[in-house]
Biotite code that builds the C-alpha atoms (Angstrom):
import biotite.structure as struc

atoms = struc.array([
    struc.Atom([-9.922, 0.333, 10.494], chain_id="A", res_id=1, res_name="MET", atom_name="CA", element="C"),
    struc.Atom([-9.825, -0.598, 6.840], chain_id="A", res_id=2, res_name="ARG", atom_name="CA", element="C"),
    struc.Atom([-13.547, -1.348, 6.828], chain_id="A", res_id=3, res_name="ILE", atom_name="CA", element="C"),
    struc.Atom([-14.305, 2.072, 8.298], chain_id="A", res_id=4, res_name="ILE", atom_name="CA", element="C"),
    struc.Atom([-12.059, 3.725, 5.714], chain_id="A", res_id=5, res_name="LEU", atom_name="CA", element="C"),
    struc.Atom([-13.746, 1.811, 2.897], chain_id="A", res_id=6, res_name="ASN", atom_name="CA", element="C"),
    struc.Atom([-17.219, 2.706, 4.112], chain_id="A", res_id=7, res_name="LEU", atom_name="CA", element="C"),
    struc.Atom([-16.256, 6.365, 4.419], chain_id="A", res_id=8, res_name="PHE", atom_name="CA", element="C"),
    struc.Atom([-14.713, 6.331, 0.943], chain_id="A", res_id=9, res_name="LEU", atom_name="CA", element="C"),
    struc.Atom([-17.731, 4.631, -0.612], chain_id="A", res_id=10, res_name="ILE", atom_name="CA", element="C"),
    struc.Atom([-20.163, 7.014, 1.062], chain_id="A", res_id=11, res_name="HIS", atom_name="CA", element="C"),
    struc.Atom([-18.068, 10.046, 0.100], chain_id="A", res_id=12, res_name="PHE", atom_name="CA", element="C"),
    struc.Atom([-17.730, 8.946, -3.522], chain_id="A", res_id=13, res_name="LEU", atom_name="CA", element="C"),
    struc.Atom([-21.438, 8.214, -3.822], chain_id="A", res_id=14, res_name="TYR", atom_name="CA", element="C"),
    struc.Atom([-22.258, 11.693, -2.577], chain_id="A", res_id=15, res_name="ARG", atom_name="CA", element="C"),
    struc.Atom([-19.717, 13.421, -4.842], chain_id="A", res_id=16, res_name="VAL", atom_name="CA", element="C"),
    struc.Atom([-20.675, 11.481, -7.941], chain_id="A", res_id=17, res_name="LEU", atom_name="CA", element="C"),
    struc.Atom([-24.391, 11.914, -7.327], chain_id="A", res_id=18, res_name="SER", atom_name="CA", element="C"),
    struc.Atom([-23.767, 15.651, -6.961], chain_id="A", res_id=19, res_name="HIS", atom_name="CA", element="C"),
    struc.Atom([-22.480, 15.602, -10.542], chain_id="A", res_id=20, res_name="PHE", atom_name="CA", element="C"),
    struc.Atom([-25.658, 13.742, -11.538], chain_id="A", res_id=21, res_name="GLN", atom_name="CA", element="C"),
    struc.Atom([-23.962, 10.512, -12.540], chain_id="A", res_id=22, res_name="ILE", atom_name="CA", element="C"),
    struc.Atom([-26.447, 7.662, -12.464], chain_id="A", res_id=23, res_name="ASP", atom_name="CA", element="C"),
    struc.Atom([-26.348, 4.963, -9.815], chain_id="A", res_id=24, res_name="TYR", atom_name="CA", element="C"),
    struc.Atom([-24.911, 2.150, -11.965], chain_id="A", res_id=25, res_name="GLU", atom_name="CA", element="C"),
    struc.Atom([-21.975, 4.250, -13.181], chain_id="A", res_id=26, res_name="ASP", atom_name="CA", element="C"),
    struc.Atom([-21.357, 5.478, -9.645], chain_id="A", res_id=27, res_name="THR", atom_name="CA", element="C"),
    struc.Atom([-21.309, 1.915, -8.376], chain_id="A", res_id=28, res_name="ARG", atom_name="CA", element="C"),
    struc.Atom([-18.781, 0.874, -11.044], chain_id="A", res_id=29, res_name="HIS", atom_name="CA", element="C"),
    struc.Atom([-16.510, 3.837, -10.311], chain_id="A", res_id=30, res_name="ILE", atom_name="CA", element="C"),
    struc.Atom([-16.586, 3.187, -6.567], chain_id="A", res_id=31, res_name="VAL", atom_name="CA", element="C"),
    struc.Atom([-15.854, -0.499, -7.150], chain_id="A", res_id=32, res_name="TYR", atom_name="CA", element="C"),
    struc.Atom([-12.845, 0.293, -9.365], chain_id="A", res_id=33, res_name="LEU", atom_name="CA", element="C"),
    struc.Atom([-11.425, 2.790, -6.892], chain_id="A", res_id=34, res_name="ILE", atom_name="CA", element="C"),
    struc.Atom([-12.063, 0.483, -3.950], chain_id="A", res_id=35, res_name="ASN", atom_name="CA", element="C"),
    struc.Atom([-10.302, -2.421, -5.684], chain_id="A", res_id=36, res_name="SER", atom_name="CA", element="C"),
    struc.Atom([-7.312, -0.252, -6.662], chain_id="A", res_id=37, res_name="ALA", atom_name="CA", element="C"),
    struc.Atom([-6.555, 1.003, -3.127], chain_id="A", res_id=38, res_name="ILE", atom_name="CA", element="C"),
    struc.Atom([-4.674, -2.133, -1.929], chain_id="A", res_id=39, res_name="PRO", atom_name="CA", element="C"),
    struc.Atom([-2.463, -2.084, -5.023], chain_id="A", res_id=40, res_name="TYR", atom_name="CA", element="C"),
    struc.Atom([-1.635, 1.588, -4.579], chain_id="A", res_id=41, res_name="LEU", atom_name="CA", element="C"),
    struc.Atom([-0.876, 1.007, -0.915], chain_id="A", res_id=42, res_name="LEU", atom_name="CA", element="C"),
    struc.Atom([1.441, -1.882, -1.816], chain_id="A", res_id=43, res_name="SER", atom_name="CA", element="C"),
    struc.Atom([3.313, 0.290, -4.310], chain_id="A", res_id=44, res_name="ILE", atom_name="CA", element="C"),
    struc.Atom([3.718, 3.075, -1.743], chain_id="A", res_id=45, res_name="ILE", atom_name="CA", element="C"),
    struc.Atom([5.021, 0.692, 0.943], chain_id="A", res_id=46, res_name="VAL", atom_name="CA", element="C"),
    struc.Atom([7.407, -0.984, -1.521], chain_id="A", res_id=47, res_name="ALA", atom_name="CA", element="C"),
    struc.Atom([8.744, 2.416, -2.583], chain_id="A", res_id=48, res_name="ALA", atom_name="CA", element="C"),
    struc.Atom([9.346, 3.416, 1.049], chain_id="A", res_id=49, res_name="ILE", atom_name="CA", element="C"),
    struc.Atom([11.154, 0.129, 1.689], chain_id="A", res_id=50, res_name="ILE", atom_name="CA", element="C"),
    struc.Atom([13.274, 0.583, -1.444], chain_id="A", res_id=51, res_name="LEU", atom_name="CA", element="C"),
    struc.Atom([14.252, 4.122, -0.466], chain_id="A", res_id=52, res_name="ILE", atom_name="CA", element="C"),
    struc.Atom([15.247, 2.991, 3.018], chain_id="A", res_id=53, res_name="ASP", atom_name="CA", element="C"),
    struc.Atom([17.231, 0.030, 1.694], chain_id="A", res_id=54, res_name="LEU", atom_name="CA", element="C"),
    struc.Atom([19.112, 2.253, -0.747], chain_id="A", res_id=55, res_name="LEU", atom_name="CA", element="C"),
    struc.Atom([19.804, 4.789, 2.006], chain_id="A", res_id=56, res_name="LYS", atom_name="CA", element="C"),
    struc.Atom([21.295, 2.049, 4.208], chain_id="A", res_id=57, res_name="ASN", atom_name="CA", element="C"),
    struc.Atom([23.173, 0.489, 1.257], chain_id="A", res_id=58, res_name="LYS", atom_name="CA", element="C"),
    struc.Atom([21.431, -2.860, 1.582], chain_id="A", res_id=59, res_name="ILE", atom_name="CA", element="C"),
    struc.Atom([20.729, -4.974, -1.478], chain_id="A", res_id=60, res_name="LYS", atom_name="CA", element="C"),
    struc.Atom([17.211, -6.228, -0.901], chain_id="A", res_id=61, res_name="GLY", atom_name="CA", element="C"),
    struc.Atom([15.328, -6.139, -4.189], chain_id="A", res_id=62, res_name="ILE", atom_name="CA", element="C"),
    struc.Atom([13.536, -9.444, -3.383], chain_id="A", res_id=63, res_name="PRO", atom_name="CA", element="C"),
    struc.Atom([12.159, -7.825, -0.228], chain_id="A", res_id=64, res_name="VAL", atom_name="CA", element="C"),
    struc.Atom([10.731, -4.984, -2.303], chain_id="A", res_id=65, res_name="VAL", atom_name="CA", element="C"),
    struc.Atom([9.129, -7.477, -4.682], chain_id="A", res_id=66, res_name="LEU", atom_name="CA", element="C"),
    struc.Atom([7.640, -9.417, -1.777], chain_id="A", res_id=67, res_name="VAL", atom_name="CA", element="C"),
    struc.Atom([6.278, -6.155, -0.342], chain_id="A", res_id=68, res_name="ALA", atom_name="CA", element="C"),
    struc.Atom([4.510, -5.503, -3.642], chain_id="A", res_id=69, res_name="LEU", atom_name="CA", element="C"),
    struc.Atom([2.570, -8.749, -3.264], chain_id="A", res_id=70, res_name="PHE", atom_name="CA", element="C"),
    struc.Atom([2.146, -8.900, 0.500], chain_id="A", res_id=71, res_name="SER", atom_name="CA", element="C"),
    struc.Atom([2.735, -5.870, 2.709], chain_id="A", res_id=72, res_name="ILE", atom_name="CA", element="C"),
    struc.Atom([3.012, -7.725, 6.058], chain_id="A", res_id=73, res_name="PRO", atom_name="CA", element="C"),
    struc.Atom([5.476, -10.320, 4.722], chain_id="A", res_id=74, res_name="VAL", atom_name="CA", element="C"),
    struc.Atom([7.535, -7.633, 2.997], chain_id="A", res_id=75, res_name="GLY", atom_name="CA", element="C"),
    struc.Atom([7.680, -5.599, 6.197], chain_id="A", res_id=76, res_name="MET", atom_name="CA", element="C"),
    struc.Atom([8.832, -8.629, 8.191], chain_id="A", res_id=77, res_name="ILE", atom_name="CA", element="C"),
    struc.Atom([11.627, -9.382, 5.721], chain_id="A", res_id=78, res_name="PHE", atom_name="CA", element="C"),
    struc.Atom([12.568, -5.708, 5.687], chain_id="A", res_id=79, res_name="PHE", atom_name="CA", element="C"),
    struc.Atom([12.837, -5.693, 9.475], chain_id="A", res_id=80, res_name="LEU", atom_name="CA", element="C"),
    struc.Atom([14.992, -8.837, 9.339], chain_id="A", res_id=81, res_name="PHE", atom_name="CA", element="C"),
    struc.Atom([17.358, -7.126, 6.886], chain_id="A", res_id=82, res_name="LEU", atom_name="CA", element="C"),
    struc.Atom([17.606, -3.977, 8.998], chain_id="A", res_id=83, res_name="ILE", atom_name="CA", element="C"),
    struc.Atom([18.144, -6.036, 12.148], chain_id="A", res_id=84, res_name="ASN", atom_name="CA", element="C"),
    struc.Atom([20.914, -8.009, 10.425], chain_id="A", res_id=85, res_name="ASN", atom_name="CA", element="C"),
    struc.Atom([22.559, -4.767, 9.265], chain_id="A", res_id=86, res_name="LYS", atom_name="CA", element="C"),
    struc.Atom([22.442, -3.336, 12.814], chain_id="A", res_id=87, res_name="ILE", atom_name="CA", element="C"),
    struc.Atom([23.929, -6.510, 14.309], chain_id="A", res_id=88, res_name="LYS", atom_name="CA", element="C"),
    struc.Atom([26.753, -6.554, 11.736], chain_id="A", res_id=89, res_name="ASN", atom_name="CA", element="C"),
    struc.Atom([27.590, -2.893, 12.411], chain_id="A", res_id=90, res_name="ASN", atom_name="CA", element="C"),
    struc.Atom([27.773, -3.494, 16.173], chain_id="A", res_id=91, res_name="ASP", atom_name="CA", element="C"),
    struc.Atom([30.563, -6.057, 15.774], chain_id="A", res_id=92, res_name="ARG", atom_name="CA", element="C"),
])
């Protein structure tokens, strides 16, 4: 899925930038910068969502948010462990 999204983004950006008559080398650099920034932006968005949910549930899990910034799957797993622990403690 990510590969398809990247190919669509690259193709779309090439067409838009060439419409504005930006030369090929500059277009390639811009597409590369945007393509390399997408994972970081996605990590920040996921970490923010995790932080909001942890604050809403009154769980102190700042290390989980930091882990999610560096690795989304690992951060999500730790987040699910924290939520599961909170649910189990509330059931008792």
